[in-house]
C-alpha positions as CSV (number, residue, x, y, z in Angstrom):
1,M,-25.7,17.1,66.6
2,S,-24.4,17.3,63.0
3,P,-22.8,14.3,61.3
4,P,-19.0,14.4,61.0
5,S,-17.7,16.0,57.8
6,S,-16.1,13.8,55.2
7,S,-12.7,15.3,56.0
8,S,-13.0,14.0,59.6
9,R,-13.7,10.4,58.6
10,P,-10.9,7.8,58.6
11,A,-9.1,7.4,55.4
12,W,-10.4,3.8,55.0
13,A,-14.0,5.1,55.3
14,R,-13.5,7.8,52.7
15,A,-11.9,5.2,50.4
16,A,-14.8,2.8,50.9
17,H,-17.4,5.5,50.3
18,A,-15.6,6.6,47.1
19,A,-15.4,2.9,45.9
20,L,-19.1,2.4,46.6
21,A,-20.0,5.6,44.8
22,W,-17.9,4.5,41.8
23,I,-19.5,1.0,41.8
24,H,-23.0,2.6,41.8
25,Q,-22.0,5.1,39.0
26,E,-20.5,2.4,36.8
27,R,-23.0,-0.4,37.7
28,W,-24.0,-1.0,34.0
29,L,-20.4,-1.1,32.9
30,L,-19.6,-3.7,35.6
31,L,-22.7,-5.7,34.7
32,V,-21.5,-5.8,31.0
33,L,-18.1,-6.9,32.2
34,A,-19.5,-9.6,34.4
35,G,-21.8,-10.9,31.7
36,A,-19.1,-11.0,29.1
37,L,-16.7,-12.7,31.5
38,I,-19.2,-15.4,32.5
39,V,-19.9,-16.2,28.8
40,R,-16.2,-16.3,27.9
41,L,-15.2,-18.4,30.9
42,H,-17.9,-20.9,30.2
43,W,-16.9,-21.1,26.5
44,N,-13.1,-21.3,27.1
45,L,-13.2,-23.8,30.0
46,H,-16.2,-26.0,29.2
47,V,-17.3,-25.7,25.6
48,H,-14.2,-24.9,23.5
49,P,-11.0,-25.2,25.6
50,P,-8.1,-23.7,23.6
51,G,-5.9,-26.6,24.7
52,D,-8.0,-28.9,22.6
53,Y,-7.3,-27.0,19.4
54,V,-3.6,-26.7,19.2
55,Y,-2.9,-27.2,15.5
56,S,-1.9,-25.1,12.5
57,D,-1.5,-21.4,13.5
58,M,-2.4,-22.2,17.1
59,N,0.4,-24.8,17.2
60,G,2.7,-22.2,15.7
61,Y,2.1,-19.8,18.6
62,V,2.5,-22.6,21.2
63,S,5.7,-24.0,19.5
64,R,7.3,-20.5,19.5
65,A,6.3,-20.0,23.1
66,N,7.7,-23.4,24.1
67,R,11.0,-22.6,22.3
68,M,11.2,-19.3,24.2
69,L,10.8,-21.1,27.5
70,E,13.5,-23.6,26.6
71,H,16.1,-21.3,24.9
72,G,15.1,-17.8,26.1
73,L,15.9,-15.1,23.6
74,A,18.6,-17.1,21.7
75,P,18.6,-16.0,18.1
76,H,16.0,-17.8,16.0
77,E,15.2,-16.6,12.5
78,Y,11.6,-17.9,12.3
79,S,10.6,-16.3,15.6
80,S,10.7,-13.0,13.9
81,F,8.7,-14.0,10.9
82,F,5.4,-13.3,12.7
83,P,4.8,-10.5,15.2
84,Y,6.1,-11.8,18.6
85,G,3.4,-10.4,20.9
86,T,1.0,-13.3,21.0
87,H,3.6,-16.1,21.5
88,W,5.2,-13.9,24.3
89,I,1.9,-13.8,26.1
90,V,1.6,-17.6,25.8
91,A,5.1,-18.0,27.0
92,G,4.5,-15.8,30.0
93,M,1.4,-17.8,31.0
94,K,3.3,-21.1,30.6
95,M,6.2,-19.7,32.7
96,L,3.8,-18.6,35.5
97,F,1.4,-21.6,35.5
98,G,3.1,-24.5,33.9
99,K,4.0,-25.5,30.3
100,D,0.8,-27.6,29.9
101,D,-1.7,-25.5,31.9
102,Y,-3.9,-24.4,29.0
103,D,-6.7,-23.6,31.4
104,A,-4.7,-20.6,32.6
105,I,-4.4,-19.4,29.0
106,A,-8.1,-19.9,28.6
107,V,-8.9,-17.8,31.6
108,L,-6.6,-15.0,30.4
109,L,-8.2,-15.0,27.0
110,A,-11.6,-14.9,28.7
111,V,-10.6,-12.0,30.9
112,I,-9.1,-9.8,28.2
113,G,-12.1,-10.7,25.9
114,A,-14.5,-9.5,28.6
115,L,-12.5,-6.3,29.2
116,T,-12.7,-5.7,25.5
117,V,-16.5,-5.7,25.6
118,A,-16.3,-3.4,28.6
119,F,-14.0,-1.0,26.7
120,A,-16.4,-1.1,23.8
121,Y,-19.4,-0.2,26.0
122,A,-17.4,2.6,27.6
123,S,-16.3,3.9,24.2
124,A,-19.8,3.8,22.8
125,R,-21.0,5.7,25.9
126,R,-18.5,8.5,25.2
127,A,-18.8,8.6,21.4
128,S,-22.5,8.2,20.8
129,A,-25.0,11.0,20.5
130,F,-27.7,8.6,21.7
131,P,-28.1,7.1,25.2
132,W,-29.3,3.7,23.9
133,V,-26.3,2.9,21.7
134,A,-23.9,1.9,24.5
135,P,-26.3,-0.5,26.1
136,M,-26.9,-2.1,22.7
137,V,-23.2,-2.5,22.1
138,G,-22.7,-3.9,25.6
139,L,-25.6,-6.4,25.3
140,L,-24.6,-7.6,21.9
141,G,-21.0,-7.7,22.8
142,I,-21.6,-10.1,25.7
143,F,-23.1,-12.7,23.4
144,Y,-21.2,-11.8,20.2
145,Y,-20.1,-15.2,18.9
146,P,-17.5,-14.0,16.4
147,H,-15.5,-12.5,19.2
148,F,-15.9,-14.9,22.1
149,S,-15.5,-18.0,19.8
150,L,-11.9,-16.8,18.9
151,G,-11.1,-16.9,22.6
152,G,-11.3,-20.7,22.3
153,Y,-8.3,-20.7,20.0
154,I,-4.7,-19.5,20.8
155,L,-4.6,-16.8,18.2
156,S,-3.8,-13.1,18.0
157,E,-7.4,-11.8,17.4
158,V,-8.6,-11.5,21.0
159,P,-5.4,-9.8,22.4
160,F,-5.3,-7.5,19.4
161,S,-9.0,-6.5,19.8
162,F,-8.3,-5.7,23.5
163,F,-5.5,-3.3,22.6
164,V,-7.5,-1.7,19.8
165,M,-10.5,-1.0,22.0
166,G,-8.2,0.2,24.8
167,A,-6.6,2.7,22.5
168,V,-10.0,3.8,21.2
169,L,-11.3,4.4,24.7
170,F,-8.3,6.4,25.8
171,S,-8.5,8.5,22.6
172,L,-12.1,9.3,23.4
173,R,-11.2,10.2,27.0
174,L,-8.5,12.4,25.7
175,A,-10.9,14.2,23.4
176,D,-13.3,14.7,26.2
177,E,-10.9,15.7,29.0
178,G,-7.5,16.5,27.5
179,R,-5.6,14.7,30.3
180,H,-1.9,13.7,29.9
181,R,-2.6,10.3,31.4
182,D,-5.1,9.5,28.7
183,A,-2.5,10.4,26.0
184,W,-0.1,8.0,27.7
185,G,-2.8,5.3,28.0
186,M,-3.6,5.6,24.3
187,G,0.0,5.3,23.4
188,I,0.7,2.3,25.6
189,F,-2.3,0.4,24.2
190,A,-1.3,1.2,20.7
191,A,2.3,0.2,21.3
192,L,1.3,-3.2,22.8
193,G,-1.1,-3.7,20.0
194,T,1.8,-3.1,17.5
195,V,3.6,-6.2,18.7
196,I,0.4,-8.3,18.2
197,R,-0.4,-6.8,14.8
198,P,1.6,-3.9,13.4
199,Q,-1.4,-2.8,11.3
200,I,-2.5,-0.6,14.3
201,L,0.2,1.8,13.2
202,V,-2.0,2.7,10.3
203,S,-4.7,3.9,12.7
204,A,-2.1,5.9,14.6
205,A,-0.9,7.6,11.5
206,L,-4.5,8.4,10.3
207,L,-5.3,9.8,13.8
208,G,-2.3,12.1,13.5
209,V,-3.4,13.3,10.0
210,F,-7.0,13.7,11.2
211,W,-5.9,15.8,14.1
212,L,-3.9,18.1,11.8
213,V,-6.9,18.6,9.6
214,R,-9.6,18.8,12.3
215,R,-7.7,20.0,15.4
216,K,-10.1,23.0,15.9
217,A,-12.9,20.4,16.5
218,L,-10.7,18.6,19.0
219,P,-9.6,21.5,21.3
220,K,-8.8,19.3,24.2
221,I,-6.2,17.3,22.2
222,R,-3.0,19.2,21.8
223,F,0.2,18.5,20.0
224,V,2.0,17.6,23.2
225,H,-0.6,14.8,23.8
226,L,0.2,13.3,20.4
227,L,3.9,13.4,21.2
228,Q,3.2,11.7,24.5
229,S,1.2,9.0,22.9
230,F,3.9,8.3,20.3
231,V,6.6,7.8,22.9
232,P,5.5,4.3,23.9
233,V,5.0,3.4,20.2
234,V,8.5,4.6,19.2
235,A,10.0,2.8,22.2
236,I,8.4,-0.5,21.4
237,L,9.4,-0.2,17.7
238,I,13.0,0.4,18.7
239,A,13.0,-2.6,21.0
240,S,11.2,-4.7,18.4
241,S,13.6,-3.7,15.7
242,A,16.5,-4.7,17.9
243,L,14.9,-8.1,18.6
244,L,14.3,-8.7,14.9
245,R,18.0,-7.8,14.1
246,H,19.1,-10.1,17.0
247,N,17.1,-13.0,15.5
248,T,17.8,-12.5,11.8
249,G,20.7,-10.1,11.4
250,R,18.5,-8.0,9.2
251,T,16.9,-4.6,9.7
252,G,13.1,-4.3,10.2
253,L,10.5,-3.3,12.6
254,V,8.3,-6.0,14.3
255,S,8.3,-9.0,11.9
256,E,9.2,-10.1,8.4
257,N,5.8,-11.3,7.2
258,G,4.7,-7.9,5.8
259,S,6.3,-8.3,2.4
260,F,5.1,-12.0,2.4
261,N,1.5,-10.8,2.9
262,L,2.0,-8.2,0.3
263,V,2.6,-10.9,-2.3
264,F,-0.8,-12.3,-1.7
265,G,-2.4,-8.9,-2.0
266,R,-0.6,-7.8,-5.2
267,C,-0.3,-11.2,-7.0
268,H,-3.5,-13.0,-5.8
269,N,-1.9,-16.3,-5.6
270,S,-3.5,-18.5,-3.0
271,K,-0.3,-20.3,-1.8
272,I,3.4,-19.5,-1.2
273,L,5.8,-22.4,-0.7
274,S,9.4,-22.3,0.3
275,T,11.6,-25.3,-0.3
276,P,14.8,-26.6,1.3
277,D,18.0,-24.8,0.2
278,G,20.6,-26.8,2.1
279,K,21.2,-24.0,4.5
280,G,18.9,-25.1,7.3
281,H,15.6,-23.8,5.7
282,G,12.9,-26.5,5.4
283,R,9.7,-26.8,3.4
284,V,7.2,-24.2,4.6
285,H,3.9,-23.2,3.0
286,F,1.1,-20.8,3.8
287,R,-2.4,-20.2,2.2
288,P,-4.7,-17.5,3.5
289,P,-8.0,-19.2,4.5
290,S,-10.1,-16.5,2.8
291,F,-8.2,-17.0,-0.5
292,L,-8.5,-20.8,-0.2
293,Q,-12.3,-20.4,0.2
294,V,-12.4,-18.1,-2.9
295,R,-10.6,-20.8,-4.8
296,N,-13.1,-23.4,-3.6
297,H,-15.9,-21.2,-4.7
298,E,-14.3,-20.9,-8.1
299,A,-14.0,-24.6,-8.4
300,R,-17.7,-25.2,-7.4
301,A,-18.8,-22.6,-9.9
302,A,-16.8,-24.2,-12.7
303,K,-18.2,-27.6,-11.8
304,R,-21.8,-26.2,-12.1
305,G,-20.9,-24.3,-15.3
306,I,-21.7,-20.8,-14.0
307,P,-19.5,-17.7,-13.5
308,P,-18.0,-17.3,-10.0
309,Q,-19.2,-14.4,-7.9
310,I,-15.6,-13.7,-7.0
311,A,-12.3,-14.8,-8.4
312,L,-8.6,-14.3,-7.6
313,E,-7.2,-14.2,-11.1
314,P,-3.6,-14.7,-10.2
315,A,-1.1,-12.4,-11.9
316,I,1.5,-15.2,-12.2
317,E,0.1,-18.5,-11.0
318,D,-1.8,-19.8,-8.1
319,E,1.2,-21.2,-6.2
320,L,4.4,-19.3,-6.0
321,S,7.5,-21.1,-4.7
322,Y,11.2,-20.5,-4.1
323,P,14.1,-22.1,-2.3
324,G,15.2,-20.8,1.1
325,Y,13.7,-18.8,3.9
326,I,9.9,-18.2,3.8
327,G,10.5,-14.6,4.9
328,D,12.8,-13.7,2.0
329,K,11.9,-10.1,1.5
330,E,13.9,-9.7,-1.7
331,K,12.1,-12.6,-3.3
332,H,8.8,-11.3,-2.1
333,M,9.3,-7.9,-3.7
334,E,10.5,-9.5,-6.9
335,F,7.2,-11.2,-7.1
336,V,5.3,-8.0,-6.3
337,R,7.1,-6.0,-9.0
338,E,6.4,-8.6,-11.6
339,C,2.7,-8.8,-10.6
340,V,2.3,-5.1,-10.8
341,R,3.9,-5.1,-14.2
342,R,1.6,-7.8,-15.5
343,T,-1.7,-6.5,-14.2
344,G,-1.2,-2.7,-14.5
345,I,-2.8,-0.1,-12.2
346,M,-6.4,-1.1,-13.1
347,G,-5.6,-4.8,-12.3
348,Q,-4.1,-3.8,-9.0
349,L,-7.2,-1.7,-8.1
350,R,-9.4,-4.7,-8.9
351,Y,-7.3,-6.8,-6.6
352,S,-7.7,-4.2,-3.8
353,V,-11.5,-4.2,-4.2
354,V,-11.6,-8.0,-3.9
355,N,-9.3,-7.9,-0.9
356,A,-11.5,-5.4,0.9
357,T,-14.7,-7.3,-0.1
358,L,-13.3,-10.4,1.7
359,L,-13.7,-8.5,5.0
360,W,-17.4,-9.2,4.8
361,R,-18.1,-11.7,2.0
362,H,-17.2,-15.0,0.4
363,N,-15.5,-16.6,3.5
364,V,-16.3,-18.1,6.9
365,P,-13.8,-17.3,9.6
366,W,-11.1,-19.8,10.1
367,P,-10.6,-22.0,12.2
368,D,-14.4,-22.5,12.6
369,S,-14.6,-22.8,8.8
370,G,-12.8,-26.1,9.0
371,R,-14.8,-27.5,11.9
372,S,-18.2,-29.1,11.0
373,Q,-19.5,-28.5,14.5
374,W,-18.9,-24.7,14.5
375,R,-19.0,-23.8,10.8
376,P,-22.8,-23.4,10.6
377,I,-22.9,-21.1,13.7
378,S,-20.0,-19.0,12.4
379,A,-21.6,-18.8,8.9
380,W,-24.9,-17.6,10.5
381,W,-23.2,-14.8,12.5
382,T,-21.1,-13.9,9.4
383,K,-24.3,-13.4,7.4
384,R,-26.1,-11.4,10.1
385,H,-23.1,-9.1,10.5
386,R,-23.0,-8.5,6.7
387,E,-26.7,-7.9,6.5
388,L,-27.2,-5.7,9.6
389,L,-23.9,-4.0,10.4
390,A,-21.6,-3.7,7.4
391,V,-23.4,-1.2,5.3
392,P,-24.4,1.2,8.1
393,A,-20.9,1.1,9.5
394,L,-19.4,1.9,6.2
395,I,-21.9,4.8,5.8
396,G,-20.5,5.9,9.2
397,L,-17.2,6.8,7.4
398,V,-19.0,10.1,6.5
399,F,-18.5,11.1,10.1
400,L,-14.9,11.8,9.1
401,G,-16.0,14.8,7.0
402,L,-18.8,16.2,9.2
403,G,-18.7,18.9,11.8
404,R,-17.7,19.2,15.4
405,R,-20.9,17.5,16.6
406,T,-19.9,14.1,15.3
407,I,-16.1,14.4,15.9
408,K,-16.0,11.6,18.4
409,Q,-17.8,9.3,16.0
410,A,-15.1,10.2,13.5
411,L,-12.5,9.0,16.0
412,L,-14.1,5.6,15.7
413,A,-14.4,5.8,11.9
414,I,-10.6,6.3,11.7
415,H,-10.1,2.7,12.8
416,L,-12.6,1.3,10.3
417,L,-10.9,3.2,7.5
418,A,-7.5,2.0,8.6
419,M,-8.8,-1.6,8.6
420,V,-10.2,-1.3,5.1
421,L,-7.0,0.3,3.7
422,V,-4.8,-2.4,5.2
423,A,-7.0,-5.2,3.8
424,A,-7.1,-3.5,0.3
425,V,-3.3,-3.4,0.1
426,F,-2.7,-6.9,1.6
427,F,-5.7,-9.1,1.9
428,G,-8.9,-9.3,3.9
429,S,-10.8,-11.9,5.7
430,I,-13.6,-12.0,8.3
431,R,-11.2,-13.2,10.9
432,I,-8.9,-10.3,10.2
433,R,-11.9,-7.9,10.5
434,T,-13.3,-9.4,13.8
435,P,-11.0,-7.4,16.2
436,Y,-12.6,-4.2,14.8
437,D,-16.2,-5.5,15.1
438,F,-17.0,-3.5,18.2
439,V,-16.0,-0.3,16.3
440,I,-18.2,-1.5,13.4
441,M,-21.0,-2.3,15.8
442,T,-21.0,1.2,17.4
443,L,-20.8,3.0,14.1
444,A,-23.7,0.9,12.7
445,F,-26.0,1.6,15.7
446,E,-25.1,5.2,15.5
447,V,-26.1,5.5,11.8
448,Y,-29.3,3.6,12.5
449,S,-30.1,6.0,15.3
450,F,-29.4,9.1,13.2
451,G,-31.6,7.5,10.5
452,V,-34.5,6.9,12.9
453,V,-34.3,10.4,14.3
454,L,-34.2,12.0,10.8
455,L,-37.2,9.9,9.8
456,W,-39.1,10.9,12.9
457,K,-38.3,14.5,12.5
458,G,-39.2,14.4,8.8
459,G,-42.5,12.6,9.5
460,R,-43.4,15.2,12.2
461,W,-42.6,18.0,9.8
462,L,-44.8,16.5,7.0
463,W,-47.6,15.9,9.5
464,Q,-47.5,19.5,10.8
465,R,-47.3,20.9,7.3
466,R,-50.4,18.8,6.4
467,K,-52.3,20.0,9.4
468,A,-51.4,23.6,8.7
469,K,-52.5,23.4,5.0
470,P,-55.8,25.3,4.6
471,G,-58.8,23.1,3.7
472,P,-61.2,23.8,0.8
473,P,-63.3,27.0,1.1
474,P,-66.9,26.4,2.3
475,P,-69.6,26.3,-0.4
476,A,-71.2,29.6,-1.2
477,A,-74.7,30.2,0.2
478,H,-77.6,30.4,-2.3
């Protein structure tokens, strides 16, 4: 008697069979996800609970979230100075689980951090030409301290990394299969990433340009897919612009700190201070941690009587101040124009090189840099990343100009290029780089793999050539 066909089975049995088949097929992905989740839950709940570190930037996110719970969306100028995505996430968790339930926030950060590692593994599996790269990315990602340690702080890096890697994965799925749902997925992740850090828009723009230039190598991606992916991005930008105008009465996109950050990048001051103006604006100051660490390095070098390895060389002075609102765009652009005038094009290019260099050198990620317990660990990982991953990943930018066989690696390289360009214009730091570290990791392992294969093939060719070379003629008989 023959077994019943699959079509004659009950629906629940077919669904269970399909689920078990999927679990078996994706067992390594699920193991990576489980491992990453265990590490991050342990860190966030037992080793480094985010609720124990609510100060400085972290306190800013929490304060804006608390204000949102108390006053809803009542106009508040300062709430649109920074992108609103992170403090909205915090507000949502507080609304669901209680204002002081930081464990719930810790669990959420652990979950999205673990999903980011799973996205990275799945992306490497699709993008890499070598079967061992994805397992290496997944295994390192589980225990990658620079990523999971940031989950112990209420900051934007872990959510932003989640949306970046989600957009990367959907872009690779779209390149492989050309499905409309993957175009929508890519757009939704990019749109949500925009309200965390608008710099993801640079990746979106570069992807569009890259498709125009290399569309023959991406036959599954059509113009309609790009249009679909841009719909969520445009929608979120319209909503964000309306929110900004509601809060400030001014026109903009997501936040007002873009021109503020541009001052640091173009003037190389290490501090901006706004003073009271009698109109409700208080004393506010900011100093990028990477710039502060450069200034400390300069001071140590001067004390020892040696030239510093890196220097800011401010165009005007180290501290810029003005009365009024910290997000005063007109004042920011006044500073920028004056700094460009004083330094000239070559001076601005030198600033850009320094800014990009700070993505890998001369700073330890904040907040760990200010905590004696965690600074040595963070510094160790920073050095290992710089020594083992930075250079091969940057070499991986050549994938952008190679043929169809490396087109999916090029889709990863787009994000690395976007990150470097943004840092060069504004300013860089290792913490700013960390959300892209899984892209960097994948590109580095890919370049290493190509190098090993080329060396192996070159060695075999030399060996075969040596074997084929005729030996000396036998001696003549006498």
